[in-house]
N, C-alpha and C positions, 0 to 999 in steps of 0.2 A: 763537861758532862755531855751526854749523848740525849738529843733532845728529838731527834728524828732516826728511826730504825726502818729501813728501806730492804725490802728483798726483791731480787730481780728474777724474772722469768717471762716466760710468754703465756698469754691467756687462752682459754680453750681447752676442752677435755683432751684432745689429742695431744698436748704439750704437758698436761699434768703429771704425769710420772717420768717424765724424761729429766736426763742431768742438768740440762740447762735451767731447770727450774728449781735448783736446789735452794737459791735463795727465797723463793716462795715459801718453800717447806719450812725453812728457818722462822720465817715471819710468823708461818701459821702455829709453830711450836711456840713461840712468844708470845702469841695470842691466848693460847691453851693455859700457859704459865701465868698471865696476867689476868685470865678470864675476861677476854675481850672479845668483841665480834667485828670482823672487818666488813664494813658496807661500802656500796658505791658512792662514790664522791665526785661527780663530773667535774666539779671546779679544778680538782687536780688528777683528773684523767687516771684515777685508779681507785682500788679499794684501800679503805683507811679505817683506823680506830685511834680514839684518843683517850688519853687518862691522865690523872694527875699524880706524881710520884714525888714525895719530898717537897711539895709545894710548888712543882714545875710542870707543866704541861708536856706529855711525851705522846709521840705520834708513831703508829706502825703504819707504813705503806707499802702496796704491792702495785707499781705500775700496770695498768692494763693497755699499754701503748704499744706492745709488742717491745722486744729487747732493744732494738737499734734506735728507740726513741723515748727510752727509760728518763732521759734528764728532762724531758717535757713536763713529766709529772713529777720528780722532784723538785726541780727548779720553782714550778708553780706553787707547791706546797712551802717550801722553804722561804721563798720571797715574801708570800703573803704574812707568813708568822713571823718573819725577821729572824730565821734560823740561821746560824751562821754554817758556812761549809765545815769547820772544825767541829760542830754540834751533831754532825749527819755521820751514821755509820751505814755503809751499804754490803750487804750480805750476797756473796754471787758464788757461782761454780769456779772452780780453779782447777784447771788441766794440769798444772805443775806440782800439784800436791796430791799424794796418794789418799784414796779413800780412808777414812778413819782419823785423818788428821784435818785440822784446821787452824789457820795463822790469823792474827790480828796485825793490822798493818795502816800505819798512816801515810797519806800522800803517795808520791810517786807516779809512773807511767800506767796507763791504762791497758799496757802490754796486749794490745790487739782484741781485748773483749769489748764486743760493741755496745752492752750496757754501760761499761764505764766510760767508754768513749764520749757517749753522747752526754753523759753526766758532766764530763770535764766541760764539754763544749757548752752545755746550757748554764753552768755554775760559773764558767770563767776560770776555774782552779782545779787543780786535782789534790788539793788540800783538804781531804776529807778522810774519815776511817773507813777501811774495807774489812769485812770478814770474809776471809777466802775459805770457802768450803771445798776441800779436796774431793775430787771426782776421778782423778788419774787420767792418764793420757793413752790413747789407742797405740802408740809408738810409731805410728807414720802419719806425717803432717796432712796428707790429702783425705785421711779418714776422720779428722776431727770432727768437721759438720756432721758426718754420720754418728759419730760417738756422742756428742753433746745432746743431740735430738732423738736419742733411744733411751730406752729405760735400762738402768743399772743392773747387773746380774743379782741375785738374792744375798750372795756375800758382800758385794760392794755396797748393796742399799743397807744392809745391817750395820756395816762399818760406819757408813755417811750418817745414820741415825743415832749411833752410840756418840759420835764426834758432836753432832747438835746437841745431845743430852747433856754434854760435858759444856758447851759453850754457854747454854742457858743458865748454867749455874754462875756464870759471870755477870748476870744481869744487873744485880745490885752494884757491882762495881762499876758497869759501864754507865749505868745511870749517875752514879756519884762522880764519876770524872777520875776514878781511880785506874788509870789505863795501865799502869805499871802490874798492879795486882789482877785486873781482867786478863793482862796478856800470858800471866804465869798461869792462870787457871785455865785458859784455852789451849795453850801451847803443850801442857802437861798430858801425855798421854798413858794410857794404861799399859804396863808392861805386858807383853805376849804371854799367853798361858803357857806354861812347860808341858811339852809333848809328853804323854804317859810313855813308860818305858816300854819297847818292845819285847813281848815275851819271848823266852830263850828258845832258840830252834829246837825241835824234836830231835833226838839222837837217830841218825839213819841206822838201820838193821842191815849188818852185812848179810850179802846173799848166801844162802845156803848151800 
């Protein structure tokens, strides 16, 4: 079961609406769903909230260390409360997934994501759960930094928000440890709406 839900991002108003903060957006949505308020916790270098579900304490955490030091916050809370890496879920932006999709994954490499890289280092393992929130790829590698630190288009933002709404519905399964069912709920996307048929072209009038 998941006892610690982490969202990755960068603190400060200048980063708030950027793609790299998708993890923060997700934790904010979880907090609204659970009717919790995130508050500063200096001991854990982040904003945190705590609740009890099914007799177990659950934490929400948004590290305020900036992305590349996220592990400092995650490890501080996890170690103090003896939360195992396998009981941690980290929500983060994912370049290799299109907006509107999200994927649940256990373990694996950090794939160059600086937040995951530091969590790997601080926990000493990559064996934790990740919720990969699709933000799409700019198509050119040297544009990636500019891409993640900019706001998504209205269409991309709507798609990202829709994917988050879908993943929130898997919260009971994530908390219960039914990761197979949670994966099914998260990975199932809505079929695209059929495009309305084009009106028949008006008949051309022959020249007189």
